[in-house]
TIKOLLO-558267 format. One record per residue: residue number from 1; residue in one letter; x negated, y, z of N, C-alpha, C, O, CB in turn. Coordinates in Angstrom, 1 decimal, always signed. Glycine has a CB too. Example, Ala and Ser with C-alpha at 12.3 -4.5 7.8 and 13.67 -1.06 7.14 Angstrom:
REM residues 2
+-----+---+--------+---------+--------+---------+----------+--------+--------+---------+--------+--------+---------+--------+---------+----------+--------+
!   k ! r ! n.east ! n.north !   n.up ! ca.east ! ca.north !  ca.up ! c.east ! c.north !   c.up ! o.east ! o.north !   o.up ! cb.east ! cb.north !  cb.up !
+-----+---+--------+---------+--------+---------+----------+--------+--------+---------+--------+--------+---------+--------+---------+----------+--------+
!   1 ! a !  -13.2 !    -5.7 !   +7.8 !   -12.3 !     -4.5 !   +7.8 !  -13.2 !    -3.3 !   +7.8 !  -14.2 !    -3.3 !   +8.5 !   -11.3 !     -4.5 !   +9.0 !
!   2 ! s !  -12.8 !    -2.2 !   +7.1 !   -13.7 !     -1.1 !   +7.1 !  -12.9 !    +0.0 !   +7.9 !  -13.4 !    +1.1 !   +8.0 !   -14.1 !     -0.6 !   +5.7 !
+-----+---+--------+---------+--------+---------+----------+--------+--------+---------+--------+--------+---------+--------+---------+----------+--------+
REM end
This chain:
REM residues 112
+-----+---+--------+---------+--------+---------+----------+--------+--------+---------+--------+--------+---------+--------+---------+----------+--------+
!   k ! r ! n.east ! n.north !   n.up ! ca.east ! ca.north !  ca.up ! c.east ! c.north !   c.up ! o.east ! o.north !   o.up ! cb.east ! cb.north !  cb.up !
+-----+---+--------+---------+--------+---------+----------+--------+--------+---------+--------+--------+---------+--------+---------+----------+--------+
!   1 ! x ! -126.0 !  +156.4 ! +141.4 !  -125.1 !   +156.6 ! +140.3 ! -124.2 !  +157.8 ! +140.5 ! -123.5 !  +157.7 ! +141.4 !  -124.3 !   +155.5 ! +140.1 !
!   2 ! x ! -124.1 !  +158.4 ! +140.1 !  -123.0 !   +159.9 ! +139.6 ! -122.0 !  +159.2 ! +138.6 ! -122.2 !  +158.4 ! +137.6 !  -123.9 !   +161.5 ! +138.5 !
!   3 ! x ! -121.0 !  +159.7 ! +139.2 !  -119.6 !   +159.0 ! +138.3 ! -118.4 !  +160.0 ! +138.0 ! -117.8 !  +160.6 ! +138.9 !  -118.8 !   +157.7 ! +139.2 !
!   4 ! x ! -118.3 !  +160.0 ! +137.2 !  -116.8 !   +160.8 ! +136.9 ! -115.4 !  +160.4 ! +136.6 ! -115.3 !  +159.8 ! +135.6 !  -116.9 !   +161.4 ! +136.0 !
!   5 ! x ! -114.6 !  +160.6 ! +137.0 !  -113.3 !   +159.5 ! +136.5 ! -112.3 !  +161.5 ! +136.2 ! -112.3 !  +162.5 ! +136.9 !  -112.4 !   +157.6 ! +138.6 !
!   6 ! x ! -111.6 !  +161.1 ! +134.6 !  -110.9 !   +162.3 ! +134.5 ! -109.6 !  +161.5 ! +134.4 ! -109.7 !  +160.3 ! +134.0 !  -111.3 !   +163.3 ! +133.3 !
!   7 ! x ! -108.5 !  +162.0 ! +134.7 !  -107.3 !   +161.7 ! +135.4 ! -106.2 !  +162.5 ! +134.8 ! -106.1 !  +163.7 ! +135.0 !  -107.4 !   +162.0 ! +136.9 !
!   8 ! x ! -105.2 !  +161.8 ! +134.1 !  -104.4 !   +162.5 ! +133.0 ! -102.9 !  +162.1 ! +133.2 ! -102.6 !  +161.0 ! +132.7 !  -105.0 !   +162.1 ! +131.6 !
!   9 ! x ! -102.1 !  +162.7 ! +133.6 !  -100.4 !   +162.3 ! +133.3 ! -100.0 !  +163.1 ! +131.9 ! -100.1 !  +164.4 ! +131.8 !   -99.2 !   +163.0 ! +134.7 !
!  10 ! x !  -99.6 !  +162.2 ! +130.7 !   -99.4 !   +162.5 ! +129.1 !  -98.2 !  +162.0 ! +129.2 !  -97.7 !  +161.2 ! +129.9 !  -100.3 !   +161.8 ! +127.9 !
!  11 ! x !  -97.6 !  +162.8 ! +128.1 !   -96.0 !   +162.6 ! +127.3 !  -94.9 !  +162.4 ! +128.1 !  -94.7 !  +162.7 ! +129.3 !   -95.8 !   +161.4 ! +126.5 !
!  12 ! x !  -94.0 !  +161.8 ! +127.1 !   -92.9 !   +161.6 ! +127.8 !  -92.8 !  +160.7 ! +128.4 !  -92.1 !  +160.8 ! +129.4 !   -92.0 !   +161.6 ! +127.2 !
!  13 ! x !  -93.5 !  +159.6 ! +128.2 !   -93.2 !   +158.4 ! +129.9 !  -94.0 !  +159.0 ! +130.6 !  -93.7 !  +158.8 ! +131.8 !   -93.7 !   +156.6 ! +130.0 !
!  14 ! x !  -95.0 !  +159.8 ! +130.5 !   -95.8 !   +159.9 ! +131.8 !  -96.9 !  +158.8 ! +132.3 !  -97.2 !  +158.4 ! +133.4 !   -94.9 !   +159.9 ! +132.8 !
!  15 ! x !  -97.5 !  +158.5 ! +130.6 !   -98.2 !   +157.5 ! +130.6 !  -99.8 !  +158.5 ! +131.5 ! -100.3 !  +159.6 ! +131.3 !   -98.4 !   +156.8 ! +128.6 !
!  16 ! x ! -100.1 !  +157.5 ! +132.5 !  -101.8 !   +157.5 ! +133.2 ! -102.3 !  +157.0 ! +132.6 ! -101.8 !  +156.0 ! +132.1 !  -102.2 !   +157.0 ! +134.4 !
!  17 ! x ! -104.1 !  +157.5 ! +132.0 !  -105.1 !   +157.4 ! +131.8 ! -106.1 !  +157.8 ! +132.0 ! -106.3 !  +159.0 ! +131.6 !  -105.0 !   +157.3 ! +131.2 !
!  18 ! x ! -107.1 !  +157.1 ! +132.8 !  -107.7 !   +157.3 ! +133.7 ! -109.1 !  +156.8 ! +132.6 ! -108.9 !  +155.8 ! +131.9 !  -107.2 !   +156.6 ! +135.1 !
!  19 ! x ! -110.5 !  +157.5 ! +132.5 !  -111.8 !   +157.8 ! +131.9 ! -112.8 !  +157.9 ! +132.8 ! -112.6 !  +158.7 ! +133.7 !  -111.7 !   +158.9 ! +131.2 !
!  20 ! x ! -113.8 !  +157.2 ! +132.8 !  -114.8 !   +156.7 ! +134.1 ! -115.6 !  +157.2 ! +133.1 ! -115.6 !  +156.9 ! +132.0 !  -115.1 !   +154.9 ! +134.7 !
!  21 ! x ! -116.4 !  +158.1 ! +133.7 !  -118.0 !   +158.3 ! +132.9 ! -119.0 !  +158.2 ! +134.5 ! -118.8 !  +158.5 ! +135.7 !  -118.2 !   +160.4 ! +131.8 !
!  22 ! x ! -120.3 !  +157.6 ! +133.6 !  -121.1 !   +157.6 ! +134.4 ! -122.5 !  +158.5 ! +134.0 ! -122.5 !  +158.9 ! +132.9 !  -121.3 !   +156.4 ! +134.6 !
!  23 ! x ! -123.7 !  +158.9 ! +134.9 !  -124.6 !   +159.8 ! +134.7 ! -125.3 !  +159.0 ! +134.1 ! -125.6 !  +158.0 ! +134.7 !  -125.2 !   +160.5 ! +135.6 !
!  24 ! x ! -125.9 !  +159.2 ! +133.0 !  -127.5 !   +158.7 ! +132.4 ! -128.0 !  +159.5 ! +131.8 ! -127.8 !  +160.6 ! +131.3 !  -127.7 !   +157.6 ! +131.7 !
!  25 ! x ! -128.9 !  +158.6 ! +131.7 !  -130.8 !   +160.0 ! +131.8 ! -131.4 !  +159.3 ! +132.8 ! -130.9 !  +158.7 ! +133.7 !  -130.7 !   +162.3 ! +132.4 !
!  26 ! x ! -132.7 !  +159.6 ! +132.7 !  -133.5 !   +159.7 ! +134.0 ! -133.6 !  +160.5 ! +135.0 ! -133.2 !  +161.7 ! +134.8 !  -134.5 !   +159.8 ! +133.9 !
!  27 ! x ! -134.1 !  +159.9 ! +136.5 !  -133.6 !   +160.8 ! +137.7 ! -132.7 !  +161.2 ! +137.5 ! -132.8 !  +162.4 ! +137.1 !  -134.2 !   +161.8 ! +138.1 !
!  28 ! x ! -131.6 !  +160.9 ! +137.6 !  -130.3 !   +162.1 ! +138.2 ! -130.4 !  +161.9 ! +139.1 ! -129.4 !  +162.6 ! +139.5 !  -128.9 !   +162.2 ! +138.0 !
!  29 ! x ! -130.9 !  +161.2 ! +140.6 !  -130.6 !   +161.3 ! +141.9 ! -131.7 !  +162.6 ! +142.3 ! -132.0 !  +162.7 ! +143.5 !  -130.8 !   +159.7 ! +142.8 !
!  30 ! x ! -132.2 !  +163.3 ! +141.5 !  -133.2 !   +164.3 ! +141.6 ! -132.5 !  +165.6 ! +141.2 ! -133.0 !  +166.8 ! +141.3 !  -134.5 !   +163.8 ! +140.7 !
!  31 ! x ! -131.5 !  +165.4 ! +140.6 !  -130.3 !   +166.5 ! +140.3 ! -129.7 !  +166.9 ! +140.9 ! -129.1 !  +166.0 ! +141.5 !  -129.5 !   +166.4 ! +139.6 !
!  32 ! x ! -129.4 !  +168.1 ! +141.4 !  -128.7 !   +169.1 ! +142.5 ! -127.5 !  +169.8 ! +141.9 ! -127.6 !  +170.5 ! +140.9 !  -129.7 !   +170.3 ! +143.1 !
!  33 ! x ! -126.4 !  +169.5 ! +142.7 !  -124.9 !   +170.8 ! +141.9 ! -124.7 !  +169.7 ! +141.0 ! -125.0 !  +168.5 ! +141.1 !  -125.2 !   +172.7 ! +140.7 !
!  34 ! x ! -124.1 !  +170.6 ! +139.9 !  -123.2 !   +169.8 ! +138.8 ! -124.0 !  +169.5 ! +137.2 ! -124.7 !  +170.2 ! +136.5 !  -121.5 !   +170.8 ! +138.5 !
!  35 ! x ! -123.4 !  +168.3 ! +137.2 !  -124.4 !   +167.7 ! +136.1 ! -124.2 !  +168.1 ! +134.7 ! -123.1 !  +167.5 ! +134.5 !  -124.4 !   +166.2 ! +136.1 !
!  36 ! x ! -124.6 !  +168.9 ! +133.3 !  -123.6 !   +168.0 ! +132.7 ! -123.4 !  +168.1 ! +131.9 ! -124.4 !  +168.0 ! +131.1 !  -122.8 !   +167.9 ! +132.9 !
!  37 ! x ! -122.2 !  +168.2 ! +131.3 !  -121.6 !   +167.0 ! +131.0 ! -122.0 !  +166.0 ! +130.1 ! -121.6 !  +164.8 ! +130.2 !  -120.6 !   +167.3 ! +130.7 !
!  38 ! x ! -123.2 !  +166.8 ! +129.0 !  -123.9 !   +165.4 ! +128.5 ! -124.6 !  +164.6 ! +128.8 ! -124.9 !  +163.7 ! +128.0 !  -124.4 !   +165.3 ! +127.8 !
!  39 ! x ! -125.0 !  +164.7 ! +130.5 !  -125.4 !   +163.9 ! +130.8 ! -124.7 !  +162.3 ! +131.4 ! -125.3 !  +161.4 ! +132.1 !  -126.0 !   +164.6 ! +131.3 !
!  40 ! x ! -123.5 !  +162.2 ! +131.0 !  -122.3 !   +161.7 ! +131.4 ! -122.5 !  +160.9 ! +130.4 ! -123.5 !  +160.9 ! +129.8 !  -121.0 !   +162.4 ! +131.5 !
!  41 ! x ! -121.4 !  +159.8 ! +130.1 !  -121.5 !   +158.8 ! +129.1 ! -119.8 !  +157.8 ! +129.7 ! -119.4 !  +157.6 ! +130.9 !  -123.4 !   +157.8 ! +129.3 !
!  42 ! x ! -119.2 !  +157.5 ! +128.4 !  -117.6 !   +157.0 ! +128.9 ! -118.1 !  +155.9 ! +129.1 ! -118.9 !  +155.3 ! +128.4 !  -116.3 !   +157.1 ! +127.8 !
!  43 ! x ! -117.6 !  +155.3 ! +130.2 !  -117.8 !   +153.6 ! +130.3 ! -116.1 !  +152.8 ! +129.8 ! -115.7 !  +151.8 ! +129.2 !  -118.4 !   +153.0 ! +132.4 !
!  44 ! x ! -115.8 !  +153.6 ! +130.3 !  -114.1 !   +152.6 ! +130.1 ! -113.4 !  +153.8 ! +130.4 ! -113.6 !  +154.8 ! +131.0 !  -113.7 !   +151.0 ! +131.4 !
!  45 ! x ! -112.0 !  +152.9 ! +129.6 !  -110.6 !   +153.9 ! +129.6 ! -109.4 !  +153.6 ! +129.6 ! -109.1 !  +153.0 ! +128.5 !  -110.5 !   +154.6 ! +128.8 !
!  46 ! x ! -108.3 !  +153.8 ! +130.6 !  -107.4 !   +152.6 ! +131.1 ! -106.2 !  +153.0 ! +131.4 ! -105.7 !  +153.5 ! +132.5 !  -107.8 !   +152.1 ! +132.2 !
!  47 ! x ! -105.6 !  +152.6 ! +130.1 !  -104.0 !   +153.4 ! +129.9 ! -102.5 !  +152.6 ! +130.9 ! -102.2 !  +151.4 ! +130.9 !  -103.6 !   +153.2 ! +127.7 !
!  48 ! x ! -102.0 !  +153.6 ! +131.6 !  -100.9 !   +152.9 ! +132.4 !  -99.6 !  +153.0 ! +131.7 !  -99.4 !  +154.1 ! +131.2 !  -100.8 !   +153.5 ! +133.8 !
!  49 ! x !  -98.9 !  +152.3 ! +131.7 !   -97.3 !   +153.0 ! +131.6 !  -97.1 !  +153.5 ! +132.8 !  -97.4 !  +153.1 ! +133.9 !   -96.1 !   +151.8 ! +131.3 !
!  50 ! x !  -96.3 !  +155.1 ! +132.4 !   -95.6 !   +155.3 ! +133.5 !  -94.7 !  +155.1 ! +134.4 !  -94.6 !  +155.7 ! +135.5 !   -95.5 !   +155.6 ! +133.6 !
!  51 ! x !  -93.9 !  +154.2 ! +134.0 !   -92.6 !   +153.4 ! +134.9 !  -93.9 !  +152.2 ! +135.9 !  -93.5 !  +151.9 ! +137.0 !   -91.0 !   +152.1 ! +133.3 !
!  52 ! x !  -95.0 !  +151.8 ! +135.6 !   -95.3 !   +151.1 ! +136.2 !  -96.4 !  +152.0 ! +137.6 !  -96.6 !  +151.7 ! +138.8 !   -95.7 !   +149.9 ! +135.3 !
!  53 ! x !  -96.8 !  +152.8 ! +137.0 !   -97.3 !   +153.7 ! +137.9 !  -96.6 !  +154.8 ! +138.9 !  -97.3 !  +155.5 ! +139.5 !   -98.1 !   +154.1 ! +137.3 !
!  54 ! x !  -95.3 !  +154.8 ! +138.9 !   -94.6 !   +155.2 ! +139.6 !  -93.8 !  +154.1 ! +140.7 !  -93.2 !  +154.4 ! +141.7 !   -94.1 !   +155.8 ! +138.8 !
!  55 ! x !  -94.0 !  +152.8 ! +140.2 !   -93.4 !   +152.0 ! +141.3 !  -94.2 !  +151.9 ! +142.0 !  -94.1 !  +152.0 ! +143.2 !   -92.8 !   +150.8 ! +141.1 !
!  56 ! x !  -95.2 !  +151.6 ! +141.4 !   -96.6 !   +151.2 ! +142.5 !  -96.7 !  +152.4 ! +143.1 !  -97.3 !  +152.0 ! +144.1 !   -98.2 !   +150.7 ! +141.7 !
!  57 ! x !  -96.7 !  +153.7 ! +143.4 !   -96.7 !   +154.8 ! +144.4 !  -95.2 !  +154.0 ! +145.3 !  -95.4 !  +153.4 ! +146.4 !   -96.4 !   +156.8 ! +143.5 !
!  58 ! x !  -94.3 !  +154.1 ! +144.8 !   -93.5 !   +153.8 ! +146.3 !  -93.5 !  +152.6 ! +146.5 !  -92.5 !  +152.1 ! +147.0 !   -91.9 !   +154.3 ! +146.5 !
!  59 ! x !  -94.9 !  +151.5 ! +146.1 !   -95.2 !   +150.4 ! +147.3 !  -96.1 !  +151.0 ! +148.3 !  -96.2 !  +150.7 ! +149.5 !   -95.9 !   +148.9 ! +146.7 !
!  60 ! x !  -97.0 !  +152.1 ! +147.8 !   -97.9 !   +152.5 ! +149.4 !  -99.6 !  +152.7 ! +148.6 ! -100.0 !  +152.0 ! +147.7 !   -97.8 !   +150.6 ! +151.0 !
!  61 ! x ! -100.2 !  +153.6 ! +149.0 !  -101.5 !   +153.3 ! +148.2 ! -102.1 !  +152.2 ! +147.9 ! -102.8 !  +152.0 ! +146.9 !  -102.5 !   +153.8 ! +148.6 !
!  62 ! x ! -101.7 !  +151.1 ! +149.0 !  -103.2 !   +150.1 ! +148.7 ! -101.7 !  +149.6 ! +147.5 ! -102.3 !  +149.4 ! +146.4 !  -104.1 !   +148.6 ! +150.5 !
!  63 ! x ! -100.8 !  +149.4 ! +147.4 !  -100.4 !   +148.9 ! +145.8 ! -101.1 !  +149.9 ! +144.7 ! -101.7 !  +149.5 ! +143.7 !   -98.5 !   +149.0 ! +145.4 !
!  64 ! x ! -101.0 !  +151.0 ! +145.1 !  -101.3 !   +151.6 ! +143.7 ! -102.6 !  +151.8 ! +143.5 ! -102.9 !  +152.0 ! +142.3 !  -100.7 !   +153.0 ! +143.5 !
!  65 ! x ! -103.8 !  +151.7 ! +144.6 !  -104.9 !   +150.4 ! +143.7 ! -104.8 !  +149.6 ! +143.1 ! -105.4 !  +149.4 ! +142.0 !  -105.4 !   +149.6 ! +144.0 !
!  66 ! x ! -104.0 !  +148.7 ! +143.9 !  -104.0 !   +147.4 ! +143.2 ! -104.1 !  +147.1 ! +141.8 ! -104.8 !  +146.4 ! +141.1 !  -103.2 !   +146.9 ! +143.4 !
!  67 ! x ! -102.6 !  +148.0 ! +141.5 !  -102.2 !   +148.8 ! +139.8 ! -103.6 !  +149.4 ! +139.5 ! -104.1 !  +149.0 ! +138.5 !  -100.8 !   +150.2 ! +139.8 !
!  68 ! x ! -104.1 !  +150.2 ! +140.1 !  -104.9 !   +151.0 ! +139.1 ! -105.9 !  +150.3 ! +138.7 ! -106.2 !  +150.4 ! +137.5 !  -105.5 !   +152.2 ! +139.5 !
!  69 ! x ! -106.8 !  +149.2 ! +139.6 !  -108.1 !   +148.1 ! +139.6 ! -108.0 !  +147.5 ! +138.7 ! -106.9 !  +146.9 ! +138.6 !  -108.2 !   +147.1 ! +140.7 !
!  70 ! x ! -108.8 !  +147.3 ! +137.5 !  -109.1 !   +146.0 ! +136.8 ! -110.1 !  +145.7 ! +136.2 ! -111.2 !  +146.1 ! +136.6 !  -108.3 !   +145.7 ! +135.9 !
!  71 ! x ! -109.8 !  +144.7 ! +135.0 !  -111.4 !   +143.9 ! +135.0 ! -112.3 !  +145.3 ! +134.5 ! -113.4 !  +145.3 ! +134.8 !  -111.6 !   +142.3 ! +133.5 !
!  72 ! x ! -111.9 !  +146.1 ! +134.0 !  -113.2 !   +147.2 ! +133.6 ! -113.3 !  +148.6 ! +134.2 ! -114.0 !  +149.5 ! +133.9 !  -113.2 !   +147.5 ! +132.0 !
!  73 ! x ! -112.1 !  +148.3 ! +135.3 !  -112.4 !   +150.0 ! +136.5 ! -111.9 !  +148.9 ! +137.2 ! -110.9 !  +148.1 ! +136.9 !  -111.4 !   +151.9 ! +136.4 !
!  74 ! x ! -113.0 !  +149.1 ! +138.5 !  -113.0 !   +148.6 ! +140.1 ! -113.7 !  +149.6 ! +140.9 ! -114.8 !  +149.7 ! +141.5 !  -113.9 !   +147.1 ! +140.3 !
!  75 ! x ! -113.0 !  +150.3 ! +140.9 !  -114.3 !   +151.8 ! +141.8 ! -113.9 !  +150.9 ! +143.1 ! -112.9 !  +150.2 ! +143.2 !  -113.8 !   +154.4 ! +142.0 !
!  76 ! x ! -115.2 !  +151.2 ! +144.1 !  -115.2 !   +150.7 ! +145.4 ! -113.6 !  +151.4 ! +146.0 ! -112.9 !  +152.1 ! +145.5 !  -116.7 !   +151.1 ! +146.2 !
!  77 ! x ! -113.6 !  +150.8 ! +147.3 !  -112.6 !   +151.3 ! +148.5 ! -111.8 !  +152.9 ! +148.4 ! -110.7 !  +153.3 ! +148.1 !  -113.6 !   +151.3 ! +149.9 !
!  78 ! x ! -113.6 !  +153.8 ! +148.9 !  -113.6 !   +155.0 ! +149.8 ! -113.1 !  +155.8 ! +148.2 ! -112.2 !  +156.7 ! +148.1 !  -115.4 !   +155.5 ! +150.8 !
!  79 ! x ! -113.7 !  +155.4 ! +147.1 !  -113.3 !   +156.1 ! +145.4 ! -111.9 !  +155.9 ! +145.2 ! -111.1 !  +156.8 ! +144.9 !  -114.2 !   +155.3 ! +143.9 !
!  80 ! x ! -111.6 !  +154.4 ! +145.4 !  -110.2 !   +153.9 ! +144.3 ! -109.5 !  +154.6 ! +145.5 ! -108.4 !  +154.9 ! +145.0 !  -109.8 !   +151.9 ! +143.9 !
!  81 ! x ! -109.4 !  +154.9 ! +146.5 !  -108.7 !   +155.5 ! +147.6 ! -108.4 !  +156.9 ! +147.1 ! -107.3 !  +157.4 ! +147.0 !  -109.5 !   +155.5 ! +149.0 !
!  82 ! x ! -109.7 !  +157.7 ! +146.7 !  -109.4 !   +158.8 ! +146.0 ! -109.0 !  +159.3 ! +144.6 ! -108.6 !  +160.5 ! +144.3 !  -110.1 !   +159.2 ! +146.2 !
!  83 ! x ! -109.3 !  +158.3 ! +143.9 !  -108.4 !   +158.1 ! +142.7 ! -107.1 !  +158.1 ! +143.0 ! -106.5 !  +159.2 ! +142.8 !  -108.7 !   +157.0 ! +141.9 !
!  84 ! x ! -106.4 !  +156.8 ! +143.5 !  -105.0 !   +156.9 ! +144.3 ! -104.4 !  +158.6 ! +144.7 ! -103.5 !  +159.3 ! +144.1 !  -105.2 !   +156.0 ! +145.9 !
!  85 ! x ! -105.0 !  +158.8 ! +145.7 !  -104.4 !   +160.3 ! +146.1 ! -104.1 !  +161.1 ! +144.9 ! -103.1 !  +161.7 ! +144.7 !  -105.3 !   +161.2 ! +147.1 !
!  86 ! x ! -105.2 !  +161.1 ! +143.9 !  -105.1 !   +162.5 ! +142.6 ! -104.0 !  +162.0 ! +141.9 ! -103.1 !  +162.8 ! +141.7 !  -106.7 !   +162.8 ! +141.3 !
!  87 ! x ! -103.7 !  +160.6 ! +141.5 !  -102.4 !   +160.3 ! +140.4 ! -101.2 !  +160.4 ! +141.5 ! -100.2 !  +161.1 ! +141.4 !  -102.4 !   +158.4 ! +139.4 !
!  88 ! x ! -101.4 !  +159.8 ! +142.5 !   -99.9 !   +160.5 ! +143.6 !  -99.8 !  +162.3 ! +143.6 !  -98.7 !  +162.8 ! +143.6 !  -100.3 !   +160.1 ! +145.8 !
!  89 ! x ! -100.5 !  +162.7 ! +143.5 !  -100.4 !   +164.2 ! +143.4 ! -100.4 !  +164.6 ! +142.0 ! -100.2 !  +165.9 ! +142.0 !  -101.5 !   +164.8 ! +144.0 !
!  90 ! x ! -100.6 !  +164.0 ! +140.7 !  -100.4 !   +164.2 ! +139.3 !  -98.7 !  +163.8 ! +139.2 !  -97.9 !  +164.5 ! +138.7 !  -101.5 !   +163.1 ! +138.3 !
!  91 ! x !  -98.5 !  +162.8 ! +139.7 !   -97.0 !   +162.1 ! +140.0 !  -95.7 !  +163.0 ! +140.9 !  -94.5 !  +163.0 ! +140.6 !   -97.2 !   +160.7 ! +141.0 !
!  92 ! x !  -96.4 !  +163.8 ! +141.9 !   -95.5 !   +164.5 ! +142.6 !  -94.9 !  +165.8 ! +141.2 !  -93.7 !  +166.1 ! +141.1 !   -96.4 !   +165.2 ! +144.2 !
!  93 ! x !  -96.0 !  +166.4 ! +140.4 !   -94.8 !   +167.5 ! +139.7 !  -94.8 !  +166.6 ! +138.6 !  -95.6 !  +165.7 ! +138.4 !   -95.2 !   +169.4 ! +139.2 !
!  94 ! x !  -93.3 !  +167.0 ! +137.8 !   -92.7 !   +167.0 ! +136.6 !  -93.6 !  +167.2 ! +135.2 !  -93.3 !  +166.6 ! +134.3 !   -91.7 !   +167.9 ! +136.8 !
!  95 ! x !  -94.7 !  +168.1 ! +135.1 !   -95.6 !   +168.6 ! +134.4 !  -96.5 !  +167.6 ! +134.2 !  -96.8 !  +166.7 ! +135.0 !   -96.2 !   +169.7 ! +134.9 !
!  96 ! x !  -97.0 !  +167.8 ! +132.6 !   -98.0 !   +166.5 ! +132.4 !  -99.2 !  +167.7 ! +133.0 !  -99.2 !  +168.9 ! +132.9 !   -98.3 !   +165.7 ! +130.5 !
!  97 ! x ! -100.2 !  +166.5 ! +133.5 !  -101.5 !   +167.6 ! +134.0 ! -102.7 !  +166.2 ! +134.2 ! -102.5 !  +165.0 ! +134.3 !  -100.9 !   +168.9 ! +136.1 !
!  98 ! x ! -103.8 !  +167.1 ! +134.3 !  -105.2 !   +166.4 ! +134.6 ! -105.7 !  +166.7 ! +135.5 ! -105.2 !  +167.7 ! +136.1 !  -106.1 !   +166.4 ! +133.9 !
!  99 ! x ! -106.7 !  +166.1 ! +136.1 !  -107.9 !   +166.3 ! +137.5 ! -109.3 !  +165.5 ! +137.2 ! -109.4 !  +164.5 ! +136.5 !  -107.3 !   +165.5 ! +139.0 !
! 100 ! x ! -110.3 !  +166.1 ! +137.8 !  -111.3 !   +165.3 ! +137.7 ! -111.9 !  +165.3 ! +138.9 ! -111.5 !  +166.0 ! +139.9 !  -112.2 !   +165.6 ! +136.6 !
! 101 ! x ! -112.8 !  +164.4 ! +138.8 !  -113.0 !   +163.3 ! +140.2 ! -114.6 !  +163.0 ! +139.8 ! -115.1 !  +162.3 ! +138.9 !  -111.7 !   +161.7 ! +140.2 !
! 102 ! x ! -115.2 !  +163.8 ! +140.8 !  -116.9 !   +163.1 ! +140.6 ! -117.3 !  +162.8 ! +141.9 ! -116.8 !  +163.4 ! +142.8 !  -118.3 !   +164.3 ! +140.0 !
! 103 ! x ! -118.5 !  +161.3 ! +142.2 !  -119.0 !   +161.0 ! +142.9 ! -120.1 !  +160.4 ! +142.6 ! -120.5 !  +160.2 ! +141.5 !  -118.5 !   +160.5 ! +143.3 !
! 104 ! x ! -120.8 !  +160.1 ! +143.9 !  -122.1 !   +160.0 ! +143.9 ! -122.2 !  +158.8 ! +145.1 ! -121.8 !  +158.9 ! +146.3 !  -122.9 !   +161.5 ! +144.1 !
! 105 ! x ! -122.8 !  +157.5 ! +144.4 !  -122.8 !   +156.3 ! +145.7 ! -122.9 !  +156.9 ! +146.7 ! -122.0 !  +157.1 ! +147.4 !  -123.8 !   +155.3 ! +145.8 !
! 106 ! x ! -124.5 !  +157.5 ! +146.9 !  -125.3 !   +157.8 ! +147.6 ! -124.0 !  +158.4 ! +149.0 ! -124.3 !  +158.7 ! +150.2 !  -126.6 !   +158.8 ! +146.8 !
! 107 ! x ! -122.5 !  +158.6 ! +148.4 !  -121.5 !   +159.1 ! +149.6 ! -120.8 !  +158.1 ! +150.8 ! -120.1 !  +158.4 ! +151.8 !  -120.2 !   +159.8 ! +148.7 !
! 108 ! x ! -121.3 !  +156.7 ! +150.0 !  -120.7 !   +155.4 ! +150.5 ! -121.6 !  +155.3 ! +151.7 ! -121.3 !  +154.8 ! +152.8 !  -120.9 !   +153.9 ! +149.4 !
! 109 ! x ! -122.7 !  +155.9 ! +151.6 !  -123.8 !   +155.4 ! +152.9 ! -123.6 !  +156.7 ! +154.0 ! -124.2 !  +156.7 ! +155.0 !  -126.0 !   +155.4 ! +152.2 !
! 110 ! x ! -123.0 !  +157.5 ! +153.8 !  -122.2 !   +158.7 ! +154.6 ! -121.3 !  +158.0 ! +155.5 ! -121.7 !  +158.0 ! +156.6 !  -121.3 !   +159.9 ! +153.5 !
! 111 ! x ! -120.5 !  +157.4 ! +155.2 !  -119.5 !   +156.7 ! +155.5 ! -120.1 !  +155.1 ! +156.5 ! -119.6 !  +154.1 ! +157.0 !  -118.9 !   +156.4 ! +154.0 !
! 112 ! x ! -120.9 !  +155.6 ! +156.5 !  -121.5 !   +153.7 ! +156.7 ! -121.5 !  +153.7 ! +158.2 ! -121.9 !  +152.6 ! +158.7 !  -123.2 !   +153.2 ! +156.0 !
+-----+---+--------+---------+--------+---------+----------+--------+--------+---------+--------+--------+---------+--------+---------+----------+--------+
REM end
């Protein structure tokens, strides 16, 4: 399955929003390169208080991953680490910002 995560730091409190999208439609594995936006469906959105994220960052990447994982948003280890790294990068800036990550489950087989 192909997935996209839109990660943004927003507002005065520097709150974090993570939106998880998954590929929809038939034979998405056969498509090469970037898939059109309308081939993805929003699966969930998680909102986190900025203060909680900043404390979690200070405990290290494992602590941040534990904070980011919820009942609805639970990416596998490799993807969770990349998401956490992106969150750390966003919070290293004093400005609002966002980033998008794309994953394909086939990447997991390349790392085994």
